[in-house]
Steps between C-alpha positions, in 0.01 A plus 500: 500500500646837408525800743207655335281193518599456860403862578170461317428196712572688818291800395201262437548367847510843645174601316319165530259624766403797283454270199270281717307750709543827321645830623245596767452835686644524843274699738519508882753214494268265284538376143175583334367498143333805342153539637355474149686173446662655186856422395753617241802322362861594565703370208868428454653720233740215426245306301158652583391216720274567790682492830208541726139633545508826687220652712324775294387716771263806506381772735358254753847332546670831542254593760560191697881550483468870611279395791773248602765768475300750692425253777872411531616863493449600866715217644767504237530889500548476878758221483835653615736563223748272658255216485410575140864484417538152643214370299613667176858368550347150516308566190831587326664182630210296372520664156866414478425134592266477209703708252523226238124433515421860449750539217384194304137594543562853383699376192210292386234758580678809349754358247789686681842319480612306803840681508307802600204352689732299727564825668143620525432317834829623637411852406145447652664378830729802499202734474340334799818518700567867414153625595479268801803664647335837467175387663595580859576864419234557231271695735782726624491872418652819641458740792499882431464767761382864524516721809127397572455151327671167452395328184556120441453330167447134441373267232218246523386238235240642262276196504412211258673559172466358141798378315475422130810351339615430146579180309867562402686409823194434723652349820780754544264796426238357736751497786616851405152628573372267764801488733504865587123506545516217748798659673313826534202315679259501199289204390498413128264390221715389221372465137770340286512533116269255332784377277726378782318426823673200630779634731265751657308198652833347605605820674195532716527138601863530581435810701227340714705189553772722626264656757316791324158511659208406283326784328802729495580396142224400263526407138214532246547403131294655227496749214580872539165607368308309769702397809764771448231770451326407823817500691593852392146628566453328834446758786677292758819480295711797599765489237579323168852409409504413122772379264410495131409696202462884508156481341381261771651729769288786364187289522578390861549863602161582365336203673667580838400875478155486655641343823816727491718197490874534529676360197847390416579421136806331351415523132659477158828615349679568173842543660801641315849371525712780380849427374756780428806450288730524806327207670636150565323349192540135607355554839217716353414235253491232775280713728261603221457146377451356844238763589289427187553124433500366857149428655376467133510884485180486713596745771417863560865610540626339183719719276272496200642807319878496412609860433856499356721782393537517125873434492466160662136408400603238230765338731250472798205382308708229317621376836147498647376322193769228540404449860127477412577237239702284750243494772350163572129486469336190651309323768490707820623205712812450290778649708663632176196687387521883502164586335199284554146528359302814552234481766185433291391486128310835554831666600691317233271633238550850625878470484497348156292790375789728554713317249241608231492854639879533487505398130209729418674792663825445329718346773745222426475174692878429569432192707203272576159646409323170475306229680687182575335173436129421489450377864504741789558874519862524385623819348860569386717763682459809273688821403351781300744743344453806275211611732384845600344602822166564341446134395260276700796277589665793673196643684293198604582239767546179313589286810703235325851431390496779257741791487485821285824674418502872418805716415561845655745779421582663833402531858197733436350255243567202724314674786209607266457141365514347847235731643272484188273222620201486736688274743768586759592193704867429441799624301842364442801729418836382361774771504842551666440879517395570850380850428283366217359231726401773749345719243303207344370347821392847620276531183396150430121438560523171686438388855807273501833546320815288489832632372728243332303213644207281436200495740650413841244525774586616852191435714534813723484728189171626343355318210249663272440723197370831384252600221306190381725262685350538834407675832698453823803308598581154642806403697646601837280725709311620191299180513387561855395851402249342273361228722487720816336830603716759663331662816604782720412545871559826663550537886506830687836587656365804708163632598486723195236761446187385311312766302151585649216573277169665590618638826 
């Protein structure tokens, strides 16, 4: 038996319960089907086979989950931060113990390559550990004094919250939202993406087995237009944390407006990697190709626009094309695979449509630009050259292993091209001129920027975008600012004079 066959057999064992019983909701500590009895399929993008039946929930299921979260909130919110920390550390340890199971399941459910998904559980555990360690001091604030008053600020958990996560790296992104909410003392109703629901169910079960009280974390599967809509409109949900498309974020904001719901959005991107002629070209090419061709290009921070100074444009694009042509496309459970199948036939169709758009607009396909095989959702790593910033391939988020290369003359043009999109999540800058790096980063419209580097995350730093790429920041103390309310209490220091009226 080959390594791939052995891994597939393991994956089937890990998912056997789901194949038999389906992916149920998890409400108040219990596995329950949708109240309507309806289900939907989750399919493997490897070959289109049905992996499991998934509960297709609606408003009634969301109501039940919100009621459970509301009932669990008083006790969990009053649990001392040190005790919450102990529980969340145990959750992290339990995640690490089941890292292979999580990775194999996610590979089959999403199509992401094992070489990247093998780290997903470890990243998820790191998220739990990081926010667990901050739980004991999450409520702390400051003391300020005037001659007459002493003011004390503190934070308290906002209440039950809704978390809506995407399909691209579902386990890690779920922990990125859920861990700080739990550490803050909030209870959670989680609606995972309908394309990749399996590891969300594993997470809640792992958490409860590690000691998380029942009802603190609830999972409801369903479509955005039904289950998701009810969650964003529910009056007992105090905040919504959402990761996904910008258009959906706009809809959620409108749905939450009548209840004045707090929102945190991590949305799309069309991120530039800007390469000047004084850059280390080999490193820049390695970073650019890693950021677009790893994770199937299905990530919000991918470097999907390659802006290259004219004098080195041909050299850089030739090197990128050579890398793209060498990348192994294959089964996600093959350790040698770099690019696996895209998440779903619907998404594959969207990505493939940009190959026709590129040709129609006059761009050149320097590498890839085609579907691979007839089974599954495999698309070749692709590079468009001869593009302009007005083309659809330069303006729209493709969310696949597809890179658009555009030349620029000088610093001013590079900046204008980089900023001339509706998004502003990330930007990557390659230059050995420190003064230029300072000028560019001062003017780039992006929430996060890396100089002479690919995306390297540091959990205490803020994560988020500007413009259509989002609202708010995750990471470090910024997460607690979202999941907690800041309150101020003023105490008199002296018997100060109070104004008299009517006398």
